[in-house]
N, CA, C and O atoms as a GROMACS GRO file, in nm:
protein
  436
    1UNK      N    1   0.802   0.097   2.111
    1UNK     CA    2   0.668   0.045   2.125
    1UNK      C    3   0.676  -0.107   2.134
    1UNK      O    4   0.750  -0.172   2.059
    2UNK      N    5   0.600  -0.162   2.224
    2UNK     CA    6   0.599  -0.307   2.246
    2UNK      C    7   0.506  -0.376   2.147
    2UNK      O    8   0.417  -0.314   2.088
    3UNK      N    9   0.528  -0.506   2.130
    3UNK     CA   10   0.450  -0.584   2.034
    3UNK      C   11   0.302  -0.583   2.069
    3UNK      O   12   0.218  -0.570   1.979
    4UNK      N   13   0.267  -0.596   2.196
    4UNK     CA   14   0.125  -0.600   2.233
    4UNK      C   15   0.056  -0.466   2.203
    4UNK      O   16  -0.063  -0.464   2.172
    5UNK      N   17   0.129  -0.355   2.211
    5UNK     CA   18   0.072  -0.225   2.175
    5UNK      C   19   0.047  -0.216   2.024
    5UNK      O   20  -0.055  -0.164   1.980
    6UNK      N   21   0.141  -0.269   1.947
    6UNK     CA   22   0.126  -0.268   1.802
    6UNK      C   23   0.006  -0.353   1.761
    6UNK      O   24  -0.072  -0.313   1.675
    7UNK      N   25  -0.008  -0.470   1.823
    7UNK     CA   26  -0.121  -0.557   1.790
    7UNK      C   27  -0.254  -0.493   1.827
    7UNK      O   28  -0.353  -0.511   1.756
    8UNK      N   29  -0.257  -0.418   1.936
    8UNK     CA   30  -0.380  -0.347   1.973
    8UNK      C   31  -0.413  -0.240   1.870
    8UNK      O   32  -0.529  -0.220   1.836
    9UNK      N   33  -0.311  -0.170   1.819
    9UNK     CA   34  -0.334  -0.069   1.716
    9UNK      C   35  -0.380  -0.133   1.584
    9UNK      O   36  -0.461  -0.076   1.511
   10UNK      N   37  -0.327  -0.252   1.555
   10UNK     CA   38  -0.368  -0.323   1.433
   10UNK      C   39  -0.517  -0.354   1.439
   10UNK      O   40  -0.587  -0.339   1.339
   11UNK      N   41  -0.564  -0.397   1.554
   11UNK     CA   42  -0.707  -0.427   1.570
   11UNK      C   43  -0.792  -0.303   1.543
   11UNK      O   44  -0.904  -0.315   1.493
   12UNK      N   45  -0.740  -0.186   1.577
   12UNK     CA   46  -0.813  -0.062   1.552
   12UNK      C   47  -0.812  -0.020   1.407
   12UNK      O   48  -0.890   0.067   1.368
   13UNK      N   49  -0.726  -0.079   1.325
   13UNK     CA   50  -0.715  -0.043   1.183
   13UNK      C   51  -0.810  -0.124   1.094
   13UNK      O   52  -0.815  -0.100   0.973
   14UNK      N   53  -0.883  -0.216   1.150
   14UNK     CA   54  -0.969  -0.301   1.068
   14UNK      C   55  -1.110  -0.247   1.062
   14UNK      O   56  -1.156  -0.190   1.161
   15UNK      N   57  -1.180  -0.259   0.953
   15UNK     CA   58  -1.142  -0.316   0.824
   15UNK      C   59  -1.053  -0.219   0.746
   15UNK      O   60  -1.061  -0.097   0.763
   16UNK      N   61  -0.968  -0.276   0.662
   16UNK     CA   62  -0.873  -0.197   0.585
   16UNK      C   63  -0.862  -0.252   0.444
   16UNK      O   64  -0.897  -0.366   0.416
   17UNK      N   65  -0.814  -0.167   0.356
   17UNK     CA   66  -0.793  -0.207   0.215
   17UNK      C   67  -0.656  -0.160   0.170
   17UNK      O   68  -0.600  -0.064   0.223
   18UNK      N   69  -0.602  -0.230   0.069
   18UNK     CA   70  -0.480  -0.188   0.002
   18UNK      C   71  -0.519  -0.125  -0.131
   18UNK      O   72  -0.626  -0.152  -0.184
   19UNK      N   73  -0.431  -0.041  -0.183
   19UNK     CA   74  -0.451   0.010  -0.317
   19UNK      C   75  -0.478   0.159  -0.322
   19UNK      O   76  -0.463   0.231  -0.224
   20UNK      N   77  -0.519   0.202  -0.440
   20UNK     CA   78  -0.549   0.343  -0.467
   20UNK      C   79  -0.686   0.351  -0.534
   20UNK      O   80  -0.727   0.260  -0.606
   21UNK      N   81  -0.754   0.460  -0.508
   21UNK     CA   82  -0.885   0.483  -0.567
   21UNK      C   83  -0.871   0.591  -0.674
   21UNK      O   84  -0.822   0.700  -0.647
   22UNK      N   85  -0.915   0.560  -0.794
   22UNK     CA   86  -0.905   0.652  -0.906
   22UNK      C   87  -1.043   0.691  -0.955
   22UNK      O   88  -1.138   0.613  -0.949
   23UNK      N   89  -1.053   0.814  -1.003
   23UNK     CA   90  -1.177   0.864  -1.062
   23UNK      C   91  -1.155   0.866  -1.214
   23UNK      O   92  -1.056   0.922  -1.262
   24UNK      N   93  -1.247   0.805  -1.288
   24UNK     CA   94  -1.234   0.798  -1.433
   24UNK      C   95  -1.356   0.858  -1.500
   24UNK      O   96  -1.467   0.857  -1.446
   25UNK      N   97  -1.333   0.911  -1.620
   25UNK     CA   98  -1.440   0.963  -1.705
   25UNK      C   99  -1.425   0.900  -1.843
   25UNK      O  100  -1.314   0.867  -1.885
   26UNK      N  101  -1.535   0.883  -1.911
   26UNK     CA  102  -1.534   0.830  -2.046
   26UNK      C  103  -1.599   0.930  -2.139
   26UNK      O  104  -1.696   0.996  -2.103
   27UNK      N  105  -1.543   0.943  -2.261
   27UNK     CA  106  -1.602   1.029  -2.362
   27UNK      C  107  -1.683   0.941  -2.457
   27UNK      O  108  -1.633   0.842  -2.510
   28UNK      N  109  -1.809   0.979  -2.478
   28UNK     CA  110  -1.897   0.904  -2.568
   28UNK      C  111  -1.970   1.000  -2.658
   28UNK      O  112  -1.999   1.114  -2.622
   29UNK      N  113  -1.998   0.953  -2.776
   29UNK     CA  114  -2.077   1.033  -2.870
   29UNK      C  115  -2.224   0.998  -2.852
   29UNK      O  116  -2.260   0.880  -2.849
   30UNK      N  117  -2.308   1.099  -2.841
   30UNK     CA  118  -2.451   1.072  -2.828
   30UNK      C  119  -2.514   1.061  -2.968
   30UNK      O  120  -2.442   1.064  -3.068
   31UNK      N  121  -2.643   1.049  -2.975
   31UNK     CA  122  -2.713   1.028  -3.102
   31UNK      C  123  -2.690   1.142  -3.201
   31UNK      O  124  -2.689   1.119  -3.322
   32UNK      N  125  -2.673   1.263  -3.152
   32UNK     CA  126  -2.652   1.377  -3.241
   32UNK      C  127  -2.506   1.390  -3.284
   32UNK      O  128  -2.474   1.475  -3.367
   33UNK      N  129  -2.417   1.307  -3.229
   33UNK     CA  130  -2.276   1.312  -3.266
   33UNK      C  131  -2.191   1.396  -3.172
   33UNK      O  132  -2.069   1.399  -3.185
   34UNK      N  133  -2.254   1.464  -3.079
   34UNK     CA  134  -2.179   1.545  -2.983
   34UNK      C  135  -2.111   1.453  -2.882
   34UNK      O  136  -2.167   1.353  -2.838
   35UNK      N  137  -1.990   1.489  -2.846
   35UNK     CA  138  -1.914   1.409  -2.751
   35UNK      C  139  -1.948   1.457  -2.609
   35UNK      O  140  -1.939   1.575  -2.577
   36UNK      N  141  -1.988   1.361  -2.527
   36UNK     CA  142  -2.023   1.391  -2.388
   36UNK      C  143  -1.929   1.315  -2.295
   36UNK      O  144  -1.886   1.204  -2.325
   37UNK      N  145  -1.900   1.378  -2.184
   37UNK     CA  146  -1.817   1.313  -2.084
   37UNK      C  147  -1.908   1.238  -1.987
   37UNK      O  148  -1.999   1.296  -1.929
   38UNK      N  149  -1.881   1.109  -1.971
   38UNK     CA  150  -1.961   1.024  -1.882
   38UNK      C  151  -1.880   0.995  -1.756
   38UNK      O  152  -1.759   0.972  -1.763
   39UNK      N  153  -1.946   0.997  -1.644
   39UNK     CA  154  -1.877   0.964  -1.520
   39UNK      C  155  -1.910   1.064  -1.412
   39UNK      O  156  -2.000   1.145  -1.432
   40UNK      N  157  -1.843   1.064  -1.305
   40UNK     CA  158  -1.722   0.986  -1.279
   40UNK      C  159  -1.752   0.842  -1.240
   40UNK      O  160  -1.857   0.811  -1.183
   41UNK      N  161  -1.655   0.756  -1.273
   41UNK     CA  162  -1.656   0.617  -1.230
   41UNK      C  163  -1.536   0.599  -1.139
   41UNK      O  164  -1.428   0.652  -1.167
   42UNK      N  165  -1.552   0.526  -1.032
   42UNK     CA  166  -1.444   0.506  -0.936
   42UNK      C  167  -1.391   0.364  -0.948
   42UNK      O  168  -1.468   0.268  -0.956
   43UNK      N  169  -1.258   0.352  -0.948
   43UNK     CA  170  -1.193   0.222  -0.962
   43UNK      C  171  -1.089   0.207  -0.853
   43UNK      O  172  -1.002   0.293  -0.837
   44UNK      N  173  -1.097   0.097  -0.778
   44UNK     CA  174  -0.998   0.062  -0.678
   44UNK      C  175  -0.898  -0.032  -0.744
   44UNK      O  176  -0.936  -0.137  -0.795
   45UNK      N  177  -0.770   0.007  -0.742
   45UNK     CA  178  -0.665  -0.072  -0.806
   45UNK      C  179  -0.560  -0.107  -0.702
   45UNK      O  180  -0.517  -0.022  -0.623
   46UNK      N  181  -0.517  -0.236  -0.704
   46UNK     CA  182  -0.412  -0.280  -0.612
   46UNK      C  183  -0.334  -0.392  -0.680
   46UNK      O  184  -0.377  -0.447  -0.782
   47UNK      N  185  -0.220  -0.425  -0.623
   47UNK     CA  186  -0.136  -0.532  -0.675
   47UNK      C  187  -0.148  -0.653  -0.584
   47UNK      O  188  -0.129  -0.642  -0.462
   48UNK      N  189  -0.180  -0.767  -0.641
   48UNK     CA  190  -0.191  -0.892  -0.566
   48UNK      C  191  -0.100  -0.995  -0.632
   48UNK      O  192  -0.124  -1.036  -0.745
   49UNK      N  193   0.003  -1.035  -0.560
   49UNK     CA  194   0.100  -1.133  -0.609
   49UNK      C  195   0.155  -1.092  -0.747
   49UNK      O  196   0.168  -1.176  -0.837
   50UNK      N  197   0.187  -0.964  -0.761
   50UNK     CA  198   0.249  -0.915  -0.883
   50UNK      C  199   0.152  -0.883  -0.995
   50UNK      O  200   0.196  -0.842  -1.103
   51UNK      N  201   0.025  -0.900  -0.974
   51UNK     CA  202  -0.074  -0.871  -1.078
   51UNK      C  203  -0.163  -0.757  -1.032
   51UNK      O  204  -0.197  -0.746  -0.914
   52UNK      N  205  -0.200  -0.672  -1.126
   52UNK     CA  206  -0.288  -0.560  -1.096
   52UNK      C  207  -0.432  -0.608  -1.097
   52UNK      O  208  -0.479  -0.669  -1.193
   53UNK      N  209  -0.501  -0.579  -0.987
   53UNK     CA  210  -0.642  -0.616  -0.973
   53UNK      C  211  -0.722  -0.487  -0.956
   53UNK      O  212  -0.688  -0.404  -0.872
   54UNK      N  213  -0.826  -0.472  -1.035
   54UNK     CA  214  -0.909  -0.352  -1.029
   54UNK      C  215  -1.053  -0.392  -1.009
   54UNK      O  216  -1.099  -0.495  -1.058
   55UNK      N  217  -1.125  -0.307  -0.937
   55UNK     CA  218  -1.268  -0.329  -0.921
   55UNK      C  219  -1.338  -0.193  -0.914
   55UNK      O  220  -1.283  -0.096  -0.862
   56UNK      N  221  -1.458  -0.189  -0.966
   56UNK     CA  222  -1.536  -0.066  -0.962
   56UNK      C  223  -1.594  -0.045  -0.823
   56UNK      O  224  -1.626  -0.140  -0.752
   57UNK      N  225  -1.606   0.082  -0.787
   57UNK     CA  226  -1.664   0.120  -0.658
   57UNK      C  227  -1.781   0.212  -0.687
   57UNK      O  228  -1.767   0.307  -0.764
   58UNK      N  229  -1.894   0.184  -0.628
   58UNK     CA  230  -2.012   0.267  -0.649
   58UNK      C  231  -1.991   0.403  -0.582
   58UNK      O  232  -1.929   0.409  -0.476
   59UNK      N  233  -2.043   0.512  -0.640
   59UNK     CA  234  -2.024   0.645  -0.581
   59UNK      C  235  -2.068   0.657  -0.434
   59UNK      O  236  -2.000   0.726  -0.358
   60UNK      N  237  -2.177   0.593  -0.391
   60UNK     CA  238  -2.211   0.605  -0.248
   60UNK      C  239  -2.109   0.537  -0.155
   60UNK      O  240  -2.100   0.571  -0.037
   61UNK      N  241  -2.031   0.442  -0.208
   61UNK     CA  242  -1.934   0.369  -0.127
   61UNK      C  243  -1.797   0.435  -0.122
   61UNK      O  244  -1.710   0.390  -0.048
   62UNK      N  245  -1.775   0.541  -0.199
   62UNK     CA  246  -1.644   0.604  -0.210
   62UNK      C  247  -1.591   0.654  -0.075
   62UNK      O  248  -1.475   0.625  -0.044
   63UNK      N  249  -1.667   0.726   0.008
   63UNK     CA  250  -1.611   0.772   0.136
   63UNK      C  251  -1.567   0.656   0.227
   63UNK      O  252  -1.464   0.665   0.294
   64UNK      N  253  -1.645   0.549   0.229
   64UNK     CA  254  -1.609   0.433   0.310
   64UNK      C  255  -1.481   0.368   0.260
   64UNK      O  256  -1.394   0.334   0.340
   65UNK      N  257  -1.469   0.352   0.128
   65UNK     CA  258  -1.351   0.289   0.070
   65UNK      C  259  -1.228   0.377   0.094
   65UNK      O  260  -1.120   0.324   0.123
   66UNK      N  261  -1.241   0.509   0.082
   66UNK     CA  262  -1.129   0.599   0.109
   66UNK      C  263  -1.082   0.586   0.254
   66UNK      O  264  -0.962   0.585   0.280
   67UNK      N  265  -1.175   0.574   0.348
   67UNK     CA  266  -1.138   0.556   0.488
   67UNK      C  267  -1.069   0.422   0.509
   67UNK      O  268  -0.973   0.413   0.586
   68UNK      N  269  -1.115   0.318   0.442
   68UNK     CA  270  -1.052   0.187   0.454
   68UNK      C  271  -0.911   0.187   0.395
   68UNK      O  272  -0.822   0.120   0.448
   69UNK      N  273  -0.890   0.260   0.287
   69UNK     CA  274  -0.756   0.272   0.229
   69UNK      C  275  -0.663   0.344   0.325
   69UNK      O  276  -0.547   0.305   0.342
   70UNK      N  277  -0.713   0.451   0.389
   70UNK     CA  278  -0.630   0.523   0.488
   70UNK      C  279  -0.593   0.431   0.604
   70UNK      O  280  -0.479   0.433   0.651
   71UNK      N  281  -0.688   0.350   0.652
   71UNK     CA  282  -0.657   0.255   0.758
   71UNK      C  283  -0.559   0.148   0.710
   71UNK      O  284  -0.478   0.099   0.788
   72UNK      N  285  -0.567   0.113   0.582
   72UNK     CA  286  -0.473   0.016   0.525
   72UNK      C  287  -0.331   0.069   0.524
   72UNK      O  288  -0.236  -0.007   0.546
   73UNK      N  289  -0.315   0.199   0.498
   73UNK     CA  290  -0.181   0.258   0.500
   73UNK      C  291  -0.126   0.259   0.643
   73UNK      O  292  -0.007   0.234   0.663
   74UNK      N  293  -0.212   0.287   0.741
   74UNK     CA  294  -0.169   0.283   0.881
   74UNK      C  295  -0.133   0.140   0.920
   74UNK      O  296  -0.036   0.118   0.993
   75UNK      N  297  -0.209   0.043   0.873
   75UNK     CA  298  -0.182  -0.098   0.900
   75UNK      C  299  -0.047  -0.139   0.842
   75UNK      O  300   0.029  -0.212   0.905
   76UNK      N  301  -0.019  -0.093   0.722
   76UNK     CA  302   0.109  -0.124   0.658
   76UNK      C  303   0.226  -0.069   0.739
   76UNK      O  304   0.329  -0.136   0.752
   77UNK      N  305   0.212   0.051   0.794
   77UNK     CA  306   0.317   0.110   0.877
   77UNK      C  307   0.336   0.029   1.005
   77UNK      O  308   0.449   0.012   1.052
   78UNK      N  309   0.228  -0.021   1.062
   78UNK     CA  310   0.238  -0.103   1.183
   78UNK      C  311   0.305  -0.237   1.155
   78UNK      O  312   0.384  -0.286   1.236
   79UNK      N  313   0.275  -0.296   1.041
   79UNK     CA  314   0.340  -0.422   1.003
   79UNK      C  315   0.490  -0.398   0.983
   79UNK      O  316   0.571  -0.484   1.018
   80UNK      N  317   0.526  -0.283   0.929
   80UNK     CA  318   0.668  -0.248   0.914
   80UNK      C  319   0.736  -0.238   1.051
   80UNK      O  320   0.851  -0.279   1.066
   81UNK      N  321   0.666  -0.184   1.150
   81UNK     CA  322   0.720  -0.178   1.286
   81UNK      C  323   0.743  -0.318   1.343
   81UNK      O  324   0.842  -0.343   1.411
   82UNK      N  325   0.649  -0.409   1.314
   82UNK     CA  326   0.666  -0.547   1.360
   82UNK      C  327   0.792  -0.608   1.297
   82UNK      O  328   0.868  -0.677   1.365
   83UNK      N  329   0.814  -0.583   1.169
   83UNK     CA  330   0.934  -0.633   1.103
   83UNK      C  331   1.060  -0.576   1.166
   83UNK      O  332   1.158  -0.647   1.184
   84UNK      N  333   1.057  -0.447   1.200
   84UNK     CA  334   1.174  -0.386   1.265
   84UNK      C  335   1.202  -0.453   1.399
   84UNK      O  336   1.317  -0.481   1.432
   85UNK      N  337   1.096  -0.480   1.478
   85UNK     CA  338   1.114  -0.550   1.606
   85UNK      C  339   1.169  -0.690   1.586
   85UNK      O  340   1.259  -0.734   1.658
   86UNK      N  341   1.115  -0.762   1.487
   86UNK     CA  342   1.158  -0.899   1.461
   86UNK      C  343   1.304  -0.904   1.417
   86UNK      O  344   1.380  -0.990   1.461
   87UNK      N  345   1.343  -0.810   1.330
   87UNK     CA  346   1.480  -0.810   1.280
   87UNK      C  347   1.579  -0.767   1.388
   87UNK      O  348   1.691  -0.818   1.395
   88UNK      N  349   1.539  -0.672   1.473
   88UNK     CA  350   1.630  -0.632   1.581
   88UNK      C  351   1.644  -0.744   1.684
   88UNK      O  352   1.751  -0.759   1.744
   89UNK      N  353   1.539  -0.824   1.705
   89UNK     CA  354   1.548  -0.938   1.796
   89UNK      C  355   1.635  -1.048   1.737
   89UNK      O  356   1.696  -1.125   1.811
   90UNK      N  357   1.640  -1.058   1.605
   90UNK     CA  358   1.717  -1.164   1.540
   90UNK      C  359   1.866  -1.133   1.531
   90UNK      O  360   1.947  -1.224   1.513
   91UNK      N  361   1.904  -1.007   1.544
   91UNK     CA  362   2.045  -0.970   1.533
   91UNK      C  363   2.123  -1.022   1.654
   91UNK      O  364   2.076  -1.016   1.767
   92UNK      N  365   2.241  -1.071   1.627
   92UNK     CA  366   2.331  -1.120   1.731
   92UNK      C  367   2.439  -1.015   1.755
   92UNK      O  368   2.471  -0.938   1.665
   93UNK      N  369   2.496  -1.012   1.874
   93UNK     CA  370   2.598  -0.910   1.904
   93UNK      C  371   2.718  -0.915   1.809
   93UNK      O  372   2.778  -0.811   1.783
   94UNK      N  373   2.755  -1.031   1.758
   94UNK     CA  374   2.872  -1.042   1.671
   94UNK      C  375   2.844  -1.023   1.524
   94UNK      O  376   2.935  -1.034   1.442
   95UNK      N  377   2.720  -0.995   1.487
   95UNK     CA  378   2.687  -0.979   1.345
   95UNK      C  379   2.759  -0.858   1.286
   95UNK      O  380   2.762  -0.752   1.348
   96UNK      N  381   2.816  -0.874   1.167
   96UNK     CA  382   2.883  -0.758   1.104
   96UNK      C  383   2.779  -0.655   1.060
   96UNK      O  384   2.666  -0.689   1.026
   97UNK      N  385   2.820  -0.530   1.063
   97UNK     CA  386   2.728  -0.423   1.024
   97UNK      C  387   2.715  -0.415   0.873
   97UNK      O  388   2.606  -0.390   0.820
   98UNK      N  389   2.827  -0.437   0.803
   98UNK     CA  390   2.825  -0.428   0.658
   98UNK      C  391   2.921  -0.532   0.602
   98UNK      O  392   3.032  -0.549   0.653
   99UNK      N  393   2.878  -0.600   0.499
   99UNK     CA  394   2.965  -0.700   0.439
   99UNK      C  395   3.049  -0.635   0.330
   99UNK      O  396   3.001  -0.550   0.255
  100UNK      N  397   3.173  -0.677   0.324
  100UNK     CA  398   3.262  -0.633   0.216
  100UNK      C  399   3.303  -0.756   0.137
  100UNK      O  400   3.322  -0.864   0.192
  101UNK      N  401   3.315  -0.737   0.009
  101UNK     CA  402   3.362  -0.847  -0.074
  101UNK      C  403   3.512  -0.862  -0.057
  101UNK      O  404   3.583  -0.762  -0.057
  102UNK      N  405   3.561  -0.985  -0.042
  102UNK     CA  406   3.705  -1.003  -0.025
  102UNK      C  407   3.780  -0.963  -0.151
  102UNK      O  408   3.731  -0.981  -0.263
  103UNK      N  409   3.900  -0.907  -0.131
  103UNK     CA  410   3.982  -0.870  -0.246
  103UNK      C  411   3.949  -0.734  -0.304
  103UNK      O  412   4.010  -0.694  -0.403
  104UNK      N  413   3.856  -0.664  -0.249
  104UNK     CA  414   3.822  -0.532  -0.301
  104UNK      C  415   3.866  -0.427  -0.201
  104UNK      O  416   3.841  -0.438  -0.081
  105UNK      N  417   3.930  -0.328  -0.250
  105UNK     CA  418   3.970  -0.217  -0.162
  105UNK      C  419   3.899  -0.092  -0.205
  105UNK      O  420   3.848  -0.082  -0.317
  106UNK      N  421   3.898   0.004  -0.117
  106UNK     CA  422   3.833   0.130  -0.148
  106UNK      C  423   3.919   0.216  -0.240
  106UNK      O  424   3.868   0.299  -0.316
  107UNK      N  425   4.051   0.195  -0.232
  107UNK     CA  426   4.144   0.276  -0.312
  107UNK      C  427   4.150   0.228  -0.455
  107UNK      O  428   4.154   0.109  -0.483
  108UNK      N  429   4.150   0.323  -0.545
  108UNK     CA  430   4.167   0.289  -0.687
  108UNK      C  431   4.314   0.275  -0.718
  108UNK      O  432   4.398   0.348  -0.664
  109UNK      N  433   4.345   0.181  -0.806
  109UNK     CA  434   4.487   0.166  -0.840
  109UNK      C  435   4.518   0.225  -0.975
  109UNK      O  436   4.633   0.220  -1.018
   0.00000   0.00000   0.00000
């Protein structure tokens, strides 16, 4: 696949989101002392620069956010393809396939 094709597919993936959507419930005691389950509450969680960032998502917005997460996964795969193209373009014909440390042999003594 050529770069211009990948870029066209990227444009089709927008808007997109990273992360995972979780459904949460909370247990609370009501006035009579009975424990009731409250929820569901939806939380979008993702990692940004090594830190976990979470935000609540309203129930009516859940289908839209799920679709954006799916497009985000497709976008991530396309970015990986771009990296593969860039790295294959950067390789030189004389580049070694695998580096070996000097002085080490495969045979045990």
